[in-house]
C-alpha positions as CSV (number, residue, x, y, z in Angstrom):
1,M,119.6,96.3,124.0
2,K,116.8,98.0,125.9
3,K,117.4,99.3,129.5
4,K,114.5,97.1,130.7
5,D,116.2,93.9,129.3
6,L,119.6,94.9,130.8
7,S,118.0,95.4,134.2
8,K,116.5,91.9,134.1
9,I,119.9,90.4,133.1
10,I,121.7,92.1,136.0
11,I,119.0,90.9,138.5
12,A,119.3,87.4,137.2
13,I,123.1,87.4,137.6
14,V,122.9,88.8,141.1
15,I,120.4,86.0,142.1
16,L,122.1,83.1,140.4
17,F,125.8,84.0,141.0
18,V,126.5,86.9,143.3
19,I,124.3,85.9,146.2
20,P,125.5,82.3,146.3
21,F,129.1,83.5,146.1
22,F,128.8,85.7,149.2
23,I,126.9,83.1,151.0
24,N,129.6,80.6,150.3
25,L,132.2,83.2,151.3
26,S,130.5,83.8,154.6
27,F,130.9,80.2,155.5
28,K,134.7,80.6,155.2
29,I,135.2,83.5,157.6
30,D,137.9,82.4,160.1
31,S,136.3,84.4,163.0
32,I,133.2,82.3,162.8
33,G,134.4,78.8,163.3
34,L,131.0,77.2,163.4
35,L,130.3,78.5,159.8
36,A,133.7,77.5,158.4
37,A,132.5,75.1,155.7
38,E,132.1,75.0,152.0
39,W,128.9,74.3,150.1
40,T,128.6,70.8,148.8
41,A,127.1,69.9,145.4
42,G,123.9,69.0,147.2
43,D,123.8,72.4,148.9
44,L,124.2,74.2,145.5
45,L,121.6,72.0,143.9
46,S,119.1,72.7,146.7
47,F,119.8,76.4,146.5
48,Y,119.4,76.6,142.7
49,G,116.3,74.3,142.9
50,A,114.7,76.7,145.4
51,V,115.6,79.7,143.3
52,L,114.3,78.0,140.1
53,G,111.1,77.0,141.8
54,A,110.5,80.6,143.0
55,V,111.2,82.0,139.5
56,I,108.8,79.5,137.9
57,T,106.2,80.4,140.4
58,L,106.6,84.1,139.8
59,I,106.5,83.6,136.0
60,G,103.4,81.5,136.3
61,L,101.8,84.2,138.5
62,A,102.8,87.0,136.0
63,I,101.3,85.0,133.1
64,T,98.1,84.4,134.9
65,L,97.7,88.1,135.9
66,N,98.6,89.2,132.4
67,Y,96.0,86.9,130.9
68,Q,93.3,88.0,133.4
69,S,94.2,91.7,132.7
70,N,94.0,91.2,128.9
71,Q,90.7,89.3,129.2
72,A,89.2,92.0,131.3
73,R,90.3,94.6,128.7
74,K,88.7,92.6,125.9
75,D,85.5,92.2,127.9
76,D,85.4,96.0,128.6
77,E,86.0,96.8,124.9
78,I,83.1,94.6,123.9
79,K,80.9,95.8,126.8
80,Y,81.4,99.5,126.1
81,K,82.0,99.3,122.3
82,P,80.6,102.4,120.4
83,I,79.2,101.8,116.9
84,L,78.5,104.8,114.7
85,K,76.1,104.3,111.8
86,L,74.6,106.6,109.2
87,S,71.0,106.4,110.3
88,A,69.3,108.9,108.0
89,V,69.7,111.6,105.3
90,D,67.2,114.5,105.6
91,V,66.8,117.9,103.9
92,E,65.8,119.3,107.3
93,Y,66.7,118.4,110.8
94,I,66.0,120.4,113.9
95,G,67.4,118.0,116.5
96,F,69.9,119.4,119.0
97,M,73.2,117.7,118.4
98,G,76.8,118.1,117.3
99,R,76.7,119.7,113.9
100,R,79.2,120.5,111.2
101,E,78.7,121.9,107.7
102,V,80.6,121.0,104.5
103,K,80.0,123.5,101.6
104,I,80.7,122.5,98.0
105,M,81.6,125.7,96.2
106,F,82.7,127.1,92.8
107,P,85.3,129.8,92.3
108,F,84.7,133.2,90.7
109,Y,86.9,134.4,87.8
110,A,86.9,137.8,86.1
111,F,89.2,139.9,83.9
112,N,90.7,142.9,85.6
113,H,89.4,145.2,82.9
114,D,85.8,144.1,83.3
115,E,84.0,147.2,84.5
116,Y,81.2,145.0,85.9
117,K,83.5,142.7,87.9
118,I,82.3,143.8,91.3
119,Q,78.6,143.5,90.5
120,K,79.2,140.1,88.9
121,E,81.2,138.9,91.9
122,K,78.5,140.0,94.4
123,L,75.8,138.3,92.3
124,F,77.8,135.1,92.0
125,Y,78.5,134.8,95.7
126,R,74.8,135.4,96.5
127,Q,74.0,132.6,94.2
128,M,76.6,130.4,95.9
129,E,74.8,131.0,99.2
130,D,71.6,129.5,97.6
131,T,72.2,125.9,98.4
132,S,70.5,122.5,98.8
133,D,71.4,121.1,102.2
134,F,71.5,117.4,103.1
135,H,71.8,116.3,106.8
136,L,73.7,113.1,107.2
137,I,72.6,111.9,110.6
138,F,75.0,109.6,112.5
139,E,73.8,107.7,115.5
140,N,75.8,105.8,118.2
141,K,74.1,102.4,118.2
142,G,76.7,100.7,120.3
143,R,76.9,100.1,124.1
144,G,79.6,102.8,124.9
145,E,80.4,106.4,124.4
146,A,82.2,107.4,121.2
147,V,85.0,109.9,121.9
148,E,87.3,112.0,119.7
149,V,84.7,111.8,116.9
150,S,86.2,113.7,113.9
151,L,85.4,114.4,110.2
152,D,88.8,113.6,108.9
153,S,88.4,114.3,105.2
154,V,85.9,115.3,102.5
155,G,86.4,114.5,98.8
156,I,84.5,115.4,95.6
157,R,84.4,112.4,93.3
158,E,82.9,111.4,90.0
159,V,81.7,114.8,88.7
160,D,80.4,113.1,85.6
161,W,79.8,116.3,83.6
162,D,83.3,117.8,83.9
163,E,86.5,115.8,84.0
164,D,88.4,118.8,85.3
165,S,85.8,120.3,87.6
166,H,86.7,123.4,89.6
167,L,84.4,122.6,92.5
168,Y,86.1,122.6,95.8
169,I,85.4,122.1,99.5
170,G,84.7,125.4,101.3
171,A,85.7,124.0,104.8
172,S,88.9,123.0,106.6
173,V,89.3,119.4,107.9
174,P,89.6,117.7,110.2
175,M,86.5,118.9,112.1
176,S,85.9,117.7,115.6
177,L,82.4,116.4,116.5
178,G,83.3,115.9,120.1
179,E,81.7,113.0,121.9
180,I,78.5,111.0,121.0
181,L,76.8,109.2,123.9
182,V,74.8,105.9,123.4
183,N,71.7,106.6,121.2
184,E,72.8,110.2,120.6
185,K,73.3,111.6,117.1
186,A,75.6,114.0,115.2
187,D,74.8,115.9,112.0
188,I,77.1,116.5,109.0
189,I,75.5,118.9,106.5
190,I,76.5,118.7,102.9
191,S,75.6,121.9,101.0
192,L,75.6,121.9,97.2
193,P,75.1,125.1,95.2
194,N,71.9,125.6,93.3
195,Y,73.8,127.3,90.4
196,L,76.3,125.4,88.4
197,F,78.2,125.3,85.1
198,L,77.0,122.2,83.3
199,K,77.8,120.6,80.0
200,T,74.9,121.0,77.6
201,G,72.8,118.2,76.1
202,R,71.9,116.1,79.1
203,E,68.8,115.8,81.3
204,Y,70.6,115.1,84.6
205,Y,74.1,114.7,86.0
206,S,75.7,113.1,89.1
207,I,78.3,113.8,91.7
208,R,79.7,111.8,94.6
209,I,80.8,113.2,97.9
210,D,83.1,111.1,100.2
211,L,83.4,111.6,103.9
212,V,85.8,109.9,106.3
213,V,84.8,109.9,110.0
214,S,86.9,108.4,112.8
215,Y,86.1,107.8,116.5
216,N,87.5,106.0,119.5
217,D,86.1,104.1,122.5
218,M,86.0,105.5,126.0
219,F,89.3,103.7,126.9
220,H,91.1,105.1,123.8
221,R,92.0,101.6,122.7
222,N,89.9,100.9,119.7
223,K,90.0,103.6,117.1
224,K,87.6,103.1,114.1
225,T,87.4,104.8,110.7
226,M,84.4,104.7,108.4
227,K,83.9,106.0,104.9
228,I,80.6,107.4,103.6
229,L,80.0,107.5,99.8
230,S,77.0,109.7,99.0
231,D,75.6,110.2,95.5
232,F,73.6,113.2,94.3
233,Q,71.7,113.9,91.1
234,I,71.9,117.4,89.5
235,I,69.0,118.4,87.3
236,P,69.2,121.6,85.2
237,V,66.0,123.8,85.7
238,N,66.6,127.1,84.1
239,K,69.5,128.8,82.3
240,A,71.0,131.7,84.3
241,T,73.1,134.6,83.3
242,A,76.7,133.4,83.5
243,P,79.1,135.4,85.6
244,Y,81.9,134.6,83.2
245,I,82.8,132.3,80.3
246,Y,83.7,128.9,81.7
247,K,84.3,126.3,79.0
248,E,83.1,125.5,75.5
249,E,79.7,123.6,75.5
250,F,79.0,124.6,79.1
251,E,76.1,126.7,80.3
252,Y,75.3,128.3,83.6
253,Y,72.1,126.8,85.2
254,E,69.9,127.1,88.1
255,V,69.7,123.4,89.2
256,E,67.8,121.1,91.5
257,V,69.8,118.8,93.6
258,R,68.5,115.4,94.7
259,Y,69.9,112.9,97.2
260,M,70.2,109.4,95.7
261,R,72.0,107.0,98.0
262,S,74.8,106.5,100.6
263,Q,77.1,103.6,101.3
264,Q,79.0,103.1,104.5
265,L,82.3,101.4,104.4
266,E,84.0,100.3,107.7
């Protein structure tokens, strides 16, 4: 039993039994002859009727106040509700806003006895810095401030040229985006490398990147989560010198990355 419930029970016992007992006892004190009398059934009925009426009044008042408070909360939640939407995807954006970058990367492998290991590694990571960047612009189209905006997770999905792809996310999540006021924007940059190992024999390939973004309203009562599914097309342009042997039927390419579409799931 909770302490709060126990307190209510004790208060009820005091009001219904202890107080009437002492009142009745006070009427029997010998030193106060005028008060020497016992309560009749009518007296008890009147007392408990008054107590019951007061209790019902208090309960009704509490219910009314609670309803009004809940209704006011709901009205405020609607009146100041933030709504984040993916408004655009651009290859360049110079607007001043909250900005976070998510890099898709590929690991480097080399044998210890490879005398050109250091040179290959330097070249490889320079190539990994050559990226195609896509700015996912989120706008607060609601009526209230979005707080505790966070990029909670990033996932690489549906790499259709490699069932066991070694691509990975070169960033730690969650990432805070802070607060987004009404009509303000935030930018999440997805960077894909312009050099990739691809399976030979195809003209283009596809990859999907999933983002999960969460935010709350200014009252911290209505947390929302949305998922963004973004599809990109990979087009091989030129063969490049491979930094190492990856898999059979795979070649190392300089590629062109194209943004195809995004879908927002609430």
